[in-house]
N, C-alpha and C positions, 0 to 999 in steps of 0.2 A: 505494500500499500504506500507507494512513494509519490504518487501524483496528486496535487491538493489544488483545490481553488477557493479563495477566499471573497466572500461575499459581506461589506461593510454597510451598516447602517449608524446614523448617527453623525455625532459631533467630529471636529477635526482631532479630537483625543483617540477617538476608535481609529481615525485613520492612522495616526501614529501607532497605536499599538497594532493594527494589522499590518503595517510595516516592518513592527519589531518581531512579529510572529512570522513573516514572511522570511525574512533573515535568518532566524534560528532553524527554521527548517530547510532552507537551502544550505546552510553550514552544515546540516547532518545529511546531505545527499537526497533532499526531496526535489521536485521537480515541479513548478507551478505551471498551472496549464491556462489557456485564455479564455476557456469557457467551463461551466461547470459539467456539462455532458463528457468532458474529457478527463474529469478527476476522478479517484477513487474514493476520497474523502473531500467533503466541501466543509469549511471553516465559515459559520455565520458570526460575525461580530454584531452583537445586538445594542440597544439603545431601549431605554425605559423610562425616559423622561415625561413622555407622553403617551397617551392610550393607542394613537395612531402608529406609534413605532412598535410597539408591542405586537398588535396585529399585522403589520407588515412582514415582521421577524418571523412569527408563528408559522404565516401563511406560508412564507419561503422554506421555513423548516420541514413542513409538510410536505411540500412539493418536491424537495430533494429526496426525502425519505420514499416516496412512491417512484421515484426512478432508481431506486436500488442505491443511492449512495449512503456510506457513512458518513454521519453527520457530528461535528464537534460546534457546540454552541458556546461561545465566550461572549464577553463583555459584560455591560451594567444588568441586563436581563438573566443572564446567566449567574451573576452573583445574589441577585434578589430571588428568583423563583425555584433556583436548584433543581431538587428531584421533580418537582412538577415537569421541567422540559424533557425528562426522560419519556414520560407520557406522552407529550408532543412528538416525539420521534428522534430526540438526541441520544447519540451513542456514549458520547462524552459531555459534560458540563463544565467548563472551567471560568473561574470568578476572575476579577480584574487583578488580583493579587497573584494569581498563581499562572501566569503566561508562559514562565519558563519551563514549565513541566509539560507542554503541548508535545514537543518532539519525541520526549519518553513514551507519551500516551500512544501516540500515533505509530511508533515504533514496536508497541507490545511491550514495553518494560514494565507499565503498570496496567491494570486491570479498567476496563471501561466503568464509568461511574461518575460521581461528581467530586469536584476537585474545588473547593471555593475558599482555602486558607491563604492567610496574606503570608508569602513568604519574604516579604520586605525587599524586594531587588527593584531597582532602576534598571531599564534598556540603558546600554553603553554603547557609545560610538555606532549611532543606529547606520545603515548603508543606505545609500542613494545611488540610482543608476548614473554612471557617469555622462556627465553632459546635462544633468537635470538642473533646472535653473530655480526650482521651488522645495523647500525643506521644512519640516516641522521640528521642534525641539521641544520636549517636555521638562519644563523648570522646576515643577511641584505638582503633585497629587493631592487630591481630597479636598475636603473644604470645612470648616467649623463653625458656618454661620447657623445651620439648622434651619433655612425658610420653611415655614410649615407645609408648604407644596411641595417642596422638593426631595428628591430620593437617591440623591447624589451623595451625601454623606454616609448613606447606609450602604450604597455600591462601592462607592470609591473610598472610603475610610477618611480618617481625618487628615487633617495636613501634614504633610511631609515634605520639605525643600530638599532638593539634591545641593550637593555643595557645591560653590561656585566657580571652584577649580575644573571639577568634573564638567559642567557648563561650558566653559569657556574652551576644554580640550575638545568636546564633542563639536563646538562651534567651529573650530580651526579644522578639524577633520573635514566638516561640511563643506568648508572654503575650498580645502584641497579639491575635493571632489566636482567643484565649478557651480555650488550655489548662489544665485544672486540675492534670493530675497528668502531670509528666514523669518518663520514665525513661532515665537515662545507661546508654549501653552501650558494652560493649567487650570483647573476648574475654579480657582479663585486666584488668578495669575499675580495680582498684584499685593495678595497677601505674602509673598515669598519673604521668606527670611531663613537664611541656612546657619544662625548664630553669629554670624560677623557681617553680611551684608544684606541690608533690605533691597526692596524691588528698585527703588530709585536707581542706588548703588550698583546693582549688577547690571541695569541698561547702562549707565555711564561707562561701566567696565566693557562690556560687549561694545559699545560705541567706539571707545579708545582701542581694544585692542583687537578688533576685527576688520575686515576691509570688504563686508557685504554692501550692495548696494541700497539694499534696505533690511530694516529688521521691524516685525509688527509683534504685538502681543495680543492674545485672547484667552479668556475673557475676564476682564476685572470687576470686581464689585463696586459700586458708588461708595459705600463704608471706609472702603481702603484706598480711593482715589482723592492723593494729597496734592498739594501746591508743589511738593518737593519733586513728586514724579513728573508732573506738568511742566515745570522748569527745567528738569534733566531731558524732556523731550524737546523743549523749545531751543535748548543750547547745543542738541546734538547735531550730528551730520547724517547718521545712518537711522536712527528711530523716526518711523515715519510719523505724522502727526494726524493719525488716525485714531479715535477713543471710541471704543465700543462700551456704553455705559446702559447696562440694562436698568430700565426703571421699573417695569413690570406693573406697577400701577401709581395713578397721579394723586390718589386720596390719601392722607395723613393715618387716617381710619384702617384703611384696607392694608397701607402697608405697616400698620402696626400687629396686624392680625397675620400678615405673611411672615413678620418677625424680620423684616428687612433690615431696621437697625438705622433709618432715617426719615424725615417728614418729606413732606412735599415741597416745602420752603428751602430743606437742606438741599435736595437735588437740584433745584433749580439755582441754587447758590454755587454748586458744583459746575453747574453747565455755563454760568457766566464767567466762573473761573476759567474755564477751559476756552472758551472764547475770547476772553482777555488775552490769556498768554499764548495761544496758539490761533491768533486771527485768520490765518491761512488752513486751519485743522478742519477736519471732519468729525461729525458725531453721529454715532448710528445706536439703536437700542433696542430692546425685546420689551413686548407690552403685551400684558395678558387681559383677558375680558372675562367677566363672570366668575370671579374668585366669590368663594360662598359670603354671602351678606353684603355684596356690592349693590349699593342701591343706583338710583337714577343719577342722585346728587354726585356719589362717588364717582360714576363714569364721567361726569362732567369735569369733575376736577382733572381725569386723566386728560380728555380733551384739551383741557385749560393748559396742562404741562407740554403737551404737543404743539400747541398753537404759539407757546413762548418760546420753546426750544428750537423749533423748527429745524429737526433732524434731518441728516443725509440719507437715512434708509433706517429702515425698522423691521424686526421679525415679529409678526403679530400673529398671535394665536388665541384660542378659546381655553380656558381652564379645563382639565381633566383631571379626576381624582386619582392619585396614586395611592393603591394600597400600602400603608404602612406609615403614611405621612399624617401628621396631625390634623391638616387640612380637609382630608378624605372623611375625618368622622364630625366634622362641622356641620350642625343641623340645617341651615339656612342656606342650601345649595340652590345655584339660581337656575330656573327653567332653561331648556336648550334653546327655546325660540329667542329668548330674550337674549342669550348669549350671541346666537347668530346675527340678530340686528345691531346689536353692539360693536361686532367685529366689523359688519360693513360700512357702519357708521366712523369707526376709527381708522379704518384704510382709506376711507373719502378724505379726511382731514388729514392723516399723514400725509398720503400722496400730494394733498395741496401745498403743504410745506416744502416736500421735497421736491416740487415742480417749480416753487419760486427758487431756492437755492440752484436748481440747475441752469435756469434761465440767467443767473449771474455768471455762470460759466461762459456763456457763449461769447467768442471773440478773443477770450484768454487762452494763454499756452499752458499745456501741461505734458509731462513726461508719462509715458504709458510703458510697461513691462507686458508684452503680449503674452498670454497664458493660453490660447485656444482658438479654433474658427468660430465665429461668432454664431449661436445657436440658432438665431430668427433671422439674420440677415446674410443671406447666401451670398460668398464672396466677399465676405469681410472677416476681419479677426476681432476679436476680444481680448482687452488687456484691461490692466488696472491703473489708475493713477497712485501717486504717492499717497492720497488721502483715500485709498481703497475703493474708489469711485470705479465701475465697470463701465468702459467707453468702447466704442468700435471703431476700425479705422478701414475703408477699403483695401481689399488685397489679402492675399492670404500669407501670412508671416509664421516663421517657425516660433516654439515657445522660447521665451529670452530675449527676442528681439526688442531692443529700446527704440521706442519712436517719441520724438519732441515734435508736438502738433498743436494746431490751434483749433478749438472747438466751433464747428461752423453752424451747428445746428443741435437740438435735443428732439430725439426721435422717441416719442413715448416719456419715457425718464431716463432714456440713454443717451449720452452726449455722443455726436458723431465728430470726430476728429479728421483734419485734412493735414498729413505728415509735413512737418519742416525739414526734419533730420531723422533718417534711419540709420541705425547701428545694430549689424548681426551680432546673435549672442555672443560669439568668439573674440569680438571687437569690445563688448560690453567687458567681458571677462579680463581680458587684455588690459584695458583700462584700470580697472579696480586693482590688478595687481600690480600697476604701476602708481597706484596711490592716487589715481584722478577721480574726482568725484563728480560724475555726469550731472546730479541733479541739484547742484549748487551753484550751476553755472561756470564751473572752471573750465577752461578749453580742455578738450580731448583730443587726443591723437588721431 
C-alpha cells in the first residue's frame, strides 16, 4: 500500500499539515497520485469549524470507501469525533497532534484504529517543490481564548509557540528553495511568544534576517493586535500591510456572550489604529450572523461596524452550533430563516464598502505576484497585491511572475490591471538574492 492521495478541507493550517504528511510519506518511500482513483489509500484532512465542513468531509469519506479505498481521516474532525469516524468508513483516525504516526500506520507497523494523543512535535523544515513561489510556515498551534462558538481549542489544544531559532532556520530553508511569499500560520498567530520573542519581535527578526519578497500572517485575534505589531509592520520592508482582523459580531452584548474579549468600541479603535499607522494597508475580516440571542439591534450594531470600518474583504457565514461548545447549549438559538435574511443583508452592506474601496484603486499603480490563471476570466491571470487583494491581468503568466501595473477598471469587485513592467519568476528570485527590494521602488536589475 504505497500509493496515496490527500484531500484537504478547511484552513491554511490544514494545507500546511497535508504538506507535512506528504513529506513524511514520500521520505518513507510512498508515491503520491494525481487522482484518488489511482491511490491505494486516501487521506482526508478534515475541518470541523462549521457544520458544512463536516458534511462535505463525511460524504467524501463514504464515497472513497464505496470505491474500495483504504481511508485515513486526519485533522480537526478526527480529533473531535474519534471512534465515530470508524463507523463512517475510516480505517484509521489520526488527530492533529499525531501526524508523525501516519507513515508507520500505513506501513502496518501499528494496527488500524484511533490515534489522537498529542505527541508534541512540530514539523521541521517542510519541503516545498523547487521553484514554488509560495509557502506556509507554522509558528504556533492552538488557542487559549475559548470563544463559546469555537471548537479549535478542543481539537488543536492550548497555545504552543515554536522557538524563534527554529522558525528562522525553516524560513532560510524555504528561501533556498526559491519561495517568494511566506505566510506565517497560527490559530491565534499574534499571541506568539516563545519565552524570548513576542509576535512583533518575531516579525522584525524575519524582516531583518530573510530575503523574501513578501511575508504575511494569518489569523490574528483582535485582542492581541497591538500598536507594537502595527508599528513593526509599518517600519518593515517585507511584512505586508494586510491585516485580517476577525470581527465576528458588532454588538458588545454578543461579543461578551462569544467570549471575544473586546467591545464594539474597542474593535473600532483597533481599526482606526490600523488605518492611521498603515494608511496604504488593507483590512479584511470574518463576520458571523445568527449567534444565539442575536437581536435585530445586535445585528444593526454589526452593520454599523461594517459601515465605519469599510473592510477590503470579508468572509461571512451563518452561525452553526458545534457540539461540545458552550454556545451550542445556549437556549435562544436564532431561526434559520432569520439567519439567512441577515446574511443576505450583511453581504449587501459589506460589498458596498468593498466597492467604494476598490474604486479608489482605479488609476493607481500596484505590484502583483501572479498565482494562477483567473477562474472566471478566460485568457487572464490572477495575482495578489501586496495588500492581498486579488487582481487580474490579461495574458497567461506563470506563478511567481511579478507585475507592476495600473488599475484600469474594477470588474465586479476585482481590479483589472494593465502591466507597466513584467519580471519572470527567475528574475524576481535573482533580484531578491541580490538584496534588491522590488516593491519599495528600488531599481532592479
